[in-house]
N, C-alpha and C positions, 0 to 999 in steps of 0.2 A: 504493500500500500504506500509506504513511504517513498519507494522507488518511483512509483507511478506519479505521486505528487511532485517529486523532484523533476521528472520528465516534463510534466505540465508546466511547472514554473519556468524551466529553461526554455520551453517552447514559447511561452508568453513573452519572456524577456527578448528572445531572439526575434520574434515578430515585431516587437516594439522598436528594437534597435534597427531592424531592416527597414521598417516604415519610416522612421525618422531619417535614416540615411538617404532613402529615396527622396523624401521631401526636401532635405537640406542640400542635396547634391544635384537633383534633377529638375526640381520645380523652379520657375522663374523667380528672380530676386528683385525686390522693390528698389527703386532709386530714391523714393521720397517717403517720409513718414508723416502721415496726417496727424497722428497722435502727438509726435514730438515737434511737428511743424518745422522740419528741416530736411535738407538734402542728406541722404545717407552716403557712406563711404563708397567710392567707386573702385572697380577692379583696376589695379595699377598696370601701367604699361611696362613691358619687359625691357630691361637694359642690362648690359653686362656690369656697368658701374653700380647699379642698384643691387644686383645679385651679389657681387663680391663685398659690398659694404654692409650687407645684411638688411638694407632698407626694403628690398623687394619682399622678402619673407615677412617682414614686419607689416608692410602695407597690405599684403595678401591676407594675413591674419586679421587685420583690422577690418578689411572689406568683408571677409567671410562671416565674422561675428556681428557686424553692424547691419548686414543686409539679408539676414536670414528670411526665407519665405514666411509669410503670415506673421511678420514681426509684430505689427500692431495688434493683431488678434491675440497672440500669446501674451503680450504685455497687458492687454485688457483683462484677460483671464486671470493673470497674476494679481491684478488689482482687485478683482472680484474676490479672489481667495483671501487676500490680505484683509479686505473689508469684513469677510465672514469671521476671520480670526479675531478681529478687533471687537466685533459685537460680543464675542464669547468671553472677553476678558474685562468688560466693563464691570466695575464693582459698585456696590451700594453707596450712595452719597455723591456720585459723580454725574448726576443728571444735569446739573447746571453747566459745569465746565469739565468736560471729560478729556484730560490731556493724555494723548496716546504718544508715548515717546517714539520719535522717529530718528532719522539721521540728522542730528542737530548741528550740521556744519553751518557756521555763520559766515556766509560769503557776501553778506549784504554790505557791511561796512568794516573798516579797520581804523584803529585810533591813529590819528595823524598828529605829529608834534606841532605845536604852535610855531609859526615862523618867527625867527629871532628878531627880524627887523620890523615887526608890526608895531607901529607907533601907537601910543595911547591917545585915542581920539574920543571926542564926545560921541555918545551913542546916537545912531540914526534912529529917529522915532518910528516905532511900529505900534499899532494899536495894542493896548494892554489887555483888553478884554476879548475873550473868545465867545462869540454868540452861542446860545444854547444849541446843542446838537442832539439829534435823535438818539435814544438809548440803544446801544448795540445789542443784538440778540445774544444772550448769555451762553447758549449751548455751543460749545466749541471743542476742538481737539487740535493737537499739533501733529502734523504729518511730516513727510520728508523735508530735510533742509530747514527744519524749524518753522515751516509754513503753518500759520494758524488758519484752520478751516472753521468758519462761523456759519451757523444755521443748518438747515436741513434741505435735502433735495425737494424741489428743483430750484432752490434759491440759495445755494451754498455760495459764500464769499470766501475767497482764498487771499490771505494777507501775508505779504513778505515781512518777516521780522525786521525791526530796526533796533540796533544795539550800539549805535555810535555815541561817543561821549560828548560832553557839552562844547568841546572846542575842536571837534574833528573837521569843521569847515573853515577854521580860521586861516589855514593855508590858502584856501580858495579865495577868501577875502583879500589876502595878501597879493595873490596873483592879479586880481582885479585892480588893486592899487598900482601894481607895477605896469599894467597895460595903460592905465590913465596917464601915468608919468611918461611913458615912452611914446604914446600916441599924441600927447599934447592937448592943448586947449581946443583945437579944432574938432575934436571927437569927444562926445559925451559917453562915458562908460556907465552902465547899469549893472546891478547885481540882483538876480531874481532866483532865489532858492525855492524849489518846489517840494512841498511835503508829499509823502507817499500815503497810501490809503490806510495803513495801520494806525496812523496818527489819529484818525477820526472814527474808525470802525472797530477798533480793538475792544473785545469784551473786558469788563472791569477786572475779572479775575485773572486775565492774562497780562494786564498792564504792568504788573510788577516785573515782568520779563522784558519789557521794552524800555527804551529811553525816550525822553521828551525831544521831539523834533523842534518844537517851538523854542526851547532853550538854546538848541544848537544854532538855529537861524538867528535868534536875537544876538548871540555872542559873535557870530560872523558879521552881522551888520554893524555891530558896535566897533569892529576892527577895521571898517572901511574908512578911507580918507573922506573928509567932509565934502570933497568935490564930486564924489561918486554918488549916484542916486540908487538907494536901496528900494526895490520894488516889493511891496508887502502883498504878495500873491496869497500868502497864508490866510490873512484875515478875510479876503474876498471869497476864497474857497470855503472857509469855515462857515460862512453865512448860508451856504447852499448844500449842506451835507444831507439834507432830506431829498435831494435830487440825484440823478444818476451821473455823478461827477467822477467816479472811479469805476473801472471795470471790475466785475466780480470774479471773472475767470482768467484775468490777465494781470501782469505786474504793472502795466501802465495805467494812467488815468484814462477816463473816457474823454472824448472830444469836448463834451460840455464842461468838464473841469478845466481844460485848456482855455476855453472861452473866458472863464472868469479870471484866469491868470492874465490873459491877453488884455482884458478890460483894465485890470490893475496896472499893467505896464503902460497902456495907452494914456491913462490918467497921469501917471508919473512922468511920462515923456511929453505931455501937453500936445498930443495929436488927436485928430478926430477919431471917433470910434462908433460903429454902428451896432445896434442891438440885434438879437436873433430874428427879429421880424424882417430883416433885410436879407435873410438867408433861406435857402431851400433845404429842407430836412431830407436826408437819405438814410436808409436803413439796410443793414446786412443782418438777416435773421439767423438764428441758431448758431451764434458765434461762441466758440470755446477757445480761449486764448492760451497763453504760455503756462499758466499755473497748473494745468492738467499735467503737462510734462514735468514740471518741477516738483509738484507734490506727489505725483504717482498715486493719486487717489481717484477712484472711479466716480465718486460723488460730484467731482468738479465737471466731469464729462456729462453727467446727467443733469447739470444745471446750466444749460446754454442761455445766452442772453441776446438782446438786440444790440448790435453795434450801430450807434446813431451818430452821424456826422452832418456837417452843415457846409453848404457851398454858397459863396456870395453871389448876389444878383446885382445887375445894373452897375457893374464895374468892369472895365476892360483890363485884361492882364495877359502877359505872355511869360511862359516859363522856359528857361533853358537850363541844361544840366552839363556839368563835367562829371563823367562817370568813372569811378575808380574800379579797377579789377583787383581782387585780393586773393591770397592763397588760403590754404586750409586753416592757417593760424591767424587769419584776418589781417595779415600784413599787406600793405599796398604794393602791388607789383607793376602797376601801369595805370594810365588814365586815357580817356578819349573824350572828344567833344571840343567845344560846346555843341549841344544838339537840342533842338526844340522838343518839348514834350508837354504832357498834361501834369498839372499839379495834383489833381485828385484822380487816383486810379480806382477802377471799379472792380469789386470782388463779388462773387456770387454768394447767395445764402449758404450758410454752413461752412464757409471758408475760414480756416484758422489763421489766414494771413491778413485779415481785414485791417489791422493796425497799420499796415503798409499802404493804406489808402492815400496817405500823405507822402507825396514825392516818390512813392514806390519803395522806400527804405532809407538806409543811412549812408551807404558808401558812395557819396557824391557831393559836389558843391552845387547848390541850387541858387538861381537868380530869377527873381520875379520882377518884371517891370509892369507898373500899373499906370492908369490914366490920371492918377493924382499928381498934380504938378506943384507940390509944396516944397521941393528942394530937400526933403528929408530922405536919407538913405540909411537903412538899418542893416546891421550884420548881427545875426544870432549865432552864438557859439553854444552848441547844445549836445545832449545825448538824445536817445530816441523819444524821451518825454517831449522834447522841444518840437518834434515833427508836427504835432497837432496845433501849435501856436500860430505860425505865420499866416494861415488861411483866414484868420480873423483880423489881420492887419492890412489887408489889401486896400482898404479905404483910408488907411492912416499914413502910408509912406509911398513915395513914387518908385522906390526900389527896395526890395527885400532880398538879402543874401543870407544863406543858411549854410553853416559849416559844422560838421560833426567833429567832436573832439578826437575821435579815433581815426578819421580819414581826412587828412589835409596835408598836402605836400609843399604848399607854397609858403612864402614868408608873410606873416600876417600884417606886418607894417607896410610892406609893399602892396599887398592886396587892398588894404584900407585906403592907401593913397591913390592907387590906380582907379578904384571905383568910387572915390570921393564919399566915403562913408562918413555920416554925421553922427550916428548913434550905434554904439556897440554894446550888445547885451550878453552877459553871462547868464544863461538860462538852463540850469541843470537840476535834476532831482537830487535830493539831499544825500542819498546813498552814493550816487555817482560823484557828486561834488566832494565827498569826504575821502575819496580814493586817492592814494598817492600817485597812481598811474595817470589820473586825470590832470593833476597838477603838472606832472612831467610832460604830458601832451601839450598843455597850454604854454609851458615854459619853452618847449622846443619850437613852437610856432613863431616865436620872436626872433629866432636865430637861424632856422633851417633855410 
């Protein structure tokens, strides 16, 4: 009997191994993951140099493991299994905030030493009071990478943790000071730090694990030279937290949140600004963004949302791009253009790439010429949060230039002089602004 059971067991294992071997070696391999919203590794091209250096075998291994057939289906099944396990380990008394320990890698921020040459200046005034905010739903858990998942399907909100100290953005302020000094009086520099969603929607019992973004922003603005204009986007955003100003399933804000930041900037810059009645509303339905990939939690996929954006009416504008090509490590390898294109790209319902509606992505320099003849030309230095801002300023400037901190190969002083820039804006989300890499990018722009 035991021998018969052993034979059955070996036969089942053999069939399973054979089946998996056929699937993984004979079935077509995907080139794109809808789940992770990214291009998968490609099969490397053979060369003797790559073979002898060991790079070829390494690249083949990476391609083989990254592009397995039915990748998204297997990952979804794994998430379903993890969810079932989590339901079984919930203990009594955890109904309000059920913290499920995950991979607690804090990749959001890192402590940055305060710049030694920051002069003690009088603080730039920012509104002291924060308007009343809606009470965040208390039921929550912590998933992969310390991501806080709030609420229940189909309305789960995924929040990226923020653990930056109170002075992590002071180097960012110091860089803005340096730009103002080097660009001179002919260019007005602005500093606009953008808070992330966890500042407004974190449940009370999880707040002890987060740091105050308001404190970080206030300290950075206090470190600015008096000639720099601090843009209080925070207060304007905080007034509207009962609206859809941050995406639930993505680490970015929603286009409506960018609208309120653009409104605060336009007021600080003293330029005209049109309200949303001058825009057409567009919707991409069933949007699930990046937080599904980061959290690896199936409840995020089951909580799709509308991606709502706005396009201006009754304003003439033309958009041109200089497009950068980048390698697998996102290093710039070349550029092409300028070439004319659309500012607003159209995505179908259900597309996970809808945030690329604005300019189609990050790896480019964008220039928008409008029919506004006021002599004001702005340059926005941004990360991907900044992509959603310029579309609200077509009524405000005759030219808008957009440069991503990660992709720019020109000298910033020469670029400003060539294009007669009058207003330069540092517009980054607080996590990106606190990174030492960001400071190094902006420092390099001055000398490259």
